[in-house]
C-alpha positions in Angstrom: 69.9 125.7 87.2 67.3 124.0 84.9 65.2 121.8 87.0 63.6 118.4 85.5 60.5 120.4 84.9 61.7 123.1 82.6 63.5 120.3 80.8 60.3 118.9 79.9 58.5 121.8 79.2 60.8 122.8 76.6 60.7 119.3 75.2 56.9 119.6 74.9 57.4 123.2 73.2 60.0 121.9 70.7 57.3 118.6 69.9 55.2 121.4 68.5 57.4 123.8 67.0 59.2 120.7 65.0 55.8 119.0 63.9 56.4 120.4 60.5 59.8 118.6 60.2 58.7 115.8 61.8 56.5 115.3 58.7 59.5 116.1 56.4 60.2 112.9 54.0 63.2 112.0 51.8 62.0 109.6 49.0 65.5 108.4 48.9 65.1 107.0 52.3 64.2 103.6 52.0 62.3 101.6 54.9 63.7 98.9 56.1 60.8 96.5 56.5 62.3 93.2 58.2 65.3 92.6 59.7 65.1 90.5 62.7 62.9 90.2 65.7 63.2 94.0 66.4 63.1 93.4 70.3 63.1 97.1 70.4 60.2 98.1 68.5 62.3 100.5 66.4 61.5 101.7 62.9 64.6 102.1 60.1 65.2 103.1 56.4 68.5 103.2 54.5 70.2 105.5 52.1 72.0 104.0 48.9 74.0 106.0 46.6 73.0 106.7 43.1 76.7 105.8 42.4 78.3 102.4 44.2 80.7 99.5 44.2 81.6 97.0 46.2 82.5 97.1 49.4 80.7 100.3 50.8 81.1 101.8 54.0 77.8 102.2 56.4 77.3 104.8 58.3 74.3 104.5 61.7 73.0 107.7 62.0 70.7 108.1 65.1 68.4 111.4 65.1 67.9 112.8 69.0 64.4 113.8 70.8 61.7 115.1 69.1 63.5 114.8 65.6 63.0 112.1 62.8 65.1 110.1 61.0 64.3 112.0 57.2 64.0 115.2 59.4 67.5 114.5 61.3 68.9 113.7 57.7 67.7 116.9 55.9 69.2 119.0 59.2 72.5 117.1 58.7 73.4 116.5 55.3 74.2 113.0 55.4 72.7 111.9 52.3 74.1 114.5 50.3 77.5 113.6 51.5 77.2 110.2 51.1 75.9 110.2 47.8 78.7 112.6 46.8 81.2 110.4 48.3 79.5 106.6 48.0 78.9 105.0 51.3 75.4 103.7 52.6 73.7 104.9 55.3 71.3 103.7 58.2 68.8 105.8 60.2 67.1 103.6 62.8 63.9 105.9 64.0 62.3 105.4 67.0 58.6 105.5 67.6 56.3 107.1 69.7 55.1 103.7 71.3 58.3 103.3 73.1 58.8 107.1 73.9 56.3 110.0 73.3 59.7 112.6 72.7 60.9 109.8 70.2 64.3 109.8 72.0 66.1 106.5 72.2 65.9 104.9 75.5 69.7 105.3 76.3 68.3 105.2 80.1 67.0 102.3 80.0 68.8 99.1 81.4 67.1 96.2 79.3 67.2 98.7 75.9 71.0 99.0 76.2 72.0 95.4 76.9 73.9 93.6 74.3 71.1 91.4 72.2 68.6 92.7 74.0 65.9 95.9 73.6 67.0 98.8 71.1 70.5 98.1 70.9 69.6 94.7 69.7 67.2 96.5 66.9 69.8 98.4 65.5 72.6 96.0 65.4 70.0 93.7 63.8 69.2 96.2 61.4 72.9 96.6 60.1 73.6 93.0 60.0 70.7 93.2 57.2 72.0 95.8 55.5 75.5 94.6 55.8 74.3 91.3 54.2 71.5 92.7 51.3 74.0 95.7 50.1 77.6 94.6 50.0 78.9 96.5 52.7 82.5 96.4 53.8 82.2 94.9 56.9 85.4 96.7 58.3 83.9 99.9 57.8 80.9 100.5 59.8 80.1 103.7 62.2 78.1 105.1 64.1 76.9 108.6 65.0 74.0 110.4 66.9 73.0 113.4 68.5 71.4 114.0 72.5 69.5 110.7 72.8 71.0 109.6 69.9 74.5 110.4 71.0 73.9 108.3 74.2 72.5 105.5 72.4 75.3 105.7 70.0 77.3 105.2 73.2 75.5 102.5 73.7 76.3 100.8 70.8 79.8 100.8 70.8 79.9 99.7 74.1 78.0 97.0 73.5 78.9 95.7 70.0 82.5 97.3 69.8 83.3 94.1 67.6 80.7 95.7 64.9 81.8 99.2 64.8 85.6 101.0 63.7 84.6 104.4 64.9 81.4 105.9 66.5 80.9 110.1 67.3 78.8 111.3 69.8 77.2 114.6 69.8 75.6 116.5 72.7 75.5 112.6 74.2 76.0 111.2 77.5 78.2 108.4 79.0 77.3 104.7 78.4 75.4 102.9 81.3 75.6 106.7 83.2 71.9 106.4 84.0 69.1 103.4 84.7 65.8 105.9 85.3 64.5 108.8 83.5 64.8 110.7 87.2 68.8 110.0 86.6 68.6 110.6 82.9 67.8 114.4 83.7 70.4 113.9 87.0 72.9 113.7 84.3 72.0 116.1 81.3 72.9 118.7 84.1 76.0 117.0 85.2 74.5 115.8 88.7 75.8 112.7 90.6 76.2 110.0 88.3 78.9 106.8 88.8 82.4 107.8 89.1 84.8 107.2 86.3 86.2 103.8 87.7 82.5 102.1 87.6 82.0 104.0 84.0 85.0 102.4 83.0 84.2 98.7 84.2 80.5 99.5 83.2 82.4 99.9 79.3 84.3 96.7 79.8 81.5 94.6 80.7 78.9 95.5 78.1 80.6 93.0 76.4 83.1 90.4 76.3 85.5 91.8 73.4 89.2 91.4 73.5 89.8 93.2 70.4 91.1 96.5 69.1 88.2 99.2 70.6 86.1 101.8 68.1 87.9 105.0 67.8 85.6 107.5 69.0 84.7 111.6 68.4 83.0 113.6 70.7 81.3 116.9 70.0 80.0 119.1 72.7 78.9 123.0 72.5 80.5 125.1 75.8 76.7 126.7 76.1 74.6 123.7 75.7 72.3 124.0 78.7 69.9 120.7 77.9 73.6 118.0 78.3 76.3 120.1 80.0 79.4 120.2 78.7 80.8 118.2 81.7 79.5 115.0 79.7 81.7 115.0 77.3 84.8 115.2 79.6 83.0 112.0 81.3 83.2 110.2 77.9 86.6 110.8 77.6 87.2 109.2 80.9 84.8 106.2 80.3 86.6 105.3 77.1 90.7 106.2 77.3 90.9 103.2 79.7 90.3 100.9 76.9 92.6 102.5 74.1 95.3 102.7 76.7 95.7 106.7 76.8 96.8 108.7 79.1 94.5 111.7 81.3 96.0 114.5 79.1 95.5 115.2 75.3 98.2 114.1 73.2 97.8 117.7 71.4 95.3 120.5 71.4 94.3 122.6 68.2 92.5 125.5 67.4 89.8 125.6 64.8 88.5 129.5 64.7 86.9 129.5 68.3 86.3 126.2 68.6 89.0 124.0 69.7 89.5 120.1 69.1 91.8 117.8 71.9 93.3 114.5 70.6 94.9 111.5 72.5 96.6 109.1 71.2 97.3 105.7 71.4 100.5 103.7 71.8 101.2 103.7 68.1 100.3 107.3 67.7 97.0 106.5 66.4 94.0 109.1 66.9 91.6 107.1 69.1 90.0 109.8 70.6 89.1 113.7 69.7 86.7 115.9 71.5 85.4 119.3 69.6 84.4 121.9 71.8 82.5 124.3 69.8 82.7 127.9 71.3 79.1 129.4 72.2 76.7 126.7 71.3 73.7 125.0 73.0 72.7 121.9 72.7 72.4 120.2 68.9 74.8 119.4 66.1 77.1 122.0 64.6 76.6 122.9 61.2 78.0 124.9 58.5 76.1 125.2 55.6 78.5 126.7 53.4 79.7 123.4 53.2 76.6 122.3 51.1 75.9 119.7 53.7 73.2 120.4 56.1 70.2 122.8 56.6 69.5 125.0 59.8 67.0 123.7 61.9 66.4 123.3 65.8 68.9 121.8 67.3 70.7 122.2 63.5 73.0 124.8 64.4 75.4 126.7 62.0 78.1 127.7 63.6 80.8 127.7 61.1 82.3 124.0 61.6 80.5 121.1 60.2 80.4 118.1 62.5 78.9 115.8 59.4 82.1 116.9 57.1 84.5 116.2 59.7 83.3 113.1 61.0 83.4 111.3 57.5 86.7 113.2 56.9 87.9 111.1 60.2 86.8 108.0 59.4 88.2 107.9 55.9 85.4 108.5 53.8 86.2 111.4 52.4 89.7 112.1 50.0 92.7 112.5 52.3 93.4 115.6 50.4 90.1 117.3 52.2 91.5 117.3 55.4 90.9 119.9 57.7 92.8 123.2 56.2 92.5 125.7 59.5 93.8 124.1 62.1 96.3 125.5 64.2 97.9 124.3 67.3 97.3 125.8 70.7 99.2 128.2 72.2 99.0 125.9 74.9 100.9 123.3 72.8 105.0 123.0 71.5 105.0 124.5 67.8 106.4 121.2 66.7 102.4 120.0 67.1 100.9 121.4 63.9 97.8 121.0 61.9 97.1 117.8 60.3 99.5 119.5 57.0 102.0 121.4 59.3 103.4 124.9 60.1 103.3 127.0 57.2 101.7 124.4 54.7 100.3 125.9 51.2 97.7 122.8 50.9 94.5 125.1 50.9 95.5 126.2 47.9 96.2 123.2 46.2 93.2 121.8 47.9 90.9 124.1 45.5 92.5 123.6 42.7 91.8 119.9 43.1 88.2 120.6 44.7 87.6 122.7 41.5 88.7 120.3 38.7 86.5 117.4 40.3 83.4 119.7 40.7 84.2 120.7 36.8 84.1 116.6 36.3 80.8 116.2 38.5 82.5 114.5 40.6 82.1 116.3 44.2 79.5 118.8 44.8 
């Protein structure tokens, strides 16, 4: 059983390991100098694609502990994808003065309360970018890893009116901890609020009455830092606001990995949970896609969370939807992948992709 001291020692060691990564820079990321009162004292960077039109989508990307905005972008491949498909990015960045391990303070009640602290700083950044760069306010999304994933959960909870969807990678439920010791307990799956308590905290985070953002959850089955039970707790916290059943509507096998999907009353996908077989703590990548680079916490496991999340949000063409999903053996035969059983869509997609690459419209 990993203790708090074990986890602290691991973070300290990684701080040294990642020093080179922390100094990485991306000249295409532009610092966001002024964006409001900034009560959380965060920094921020934006990425705008070279070919951009009106009403771009915006993805807010939150790095994990010991990481920087530029380092996480290089690892995850978000800016390369944004360049290829014409959407904008916002990278909030933690400061050492706020947290020496560069973790977003997802466990501090004042930093995860609507219109206060770090969540309000990020909300102010979003408002600035939307106003200045012709962003479609109906297509704003947020994703993050670990502490960034927990802060993504906080953003979705406190500002559900702002986001169309969110993706939490190796993260934790909103308001599941209120102190640092509690944070370590929750990461290890110890104690914690009940499902009903977490559901109430989500509803109390705002006065939202409209539709809720869709939710994509990613979790390694061998994660020793944020244990897998946290992913199931996130589903439990969110399923009531979406009105979905406790059991998923369908289960898909994607190679060794698994995707579970909860659908709403209209049959739309409200929540999805990817369980990545054998993966420890980090962001799942498939570097063969051309998006992302292996690094600490950036793990090449044959499936790209960056690509799949962007697909789920409609940021890439629909014909590029996942090709290799198969219904789980536990599911009925009529529960098929996105193109149905026996489809030859993969071959058609390859022809289209090759044509787009030849035209310089896709990498």
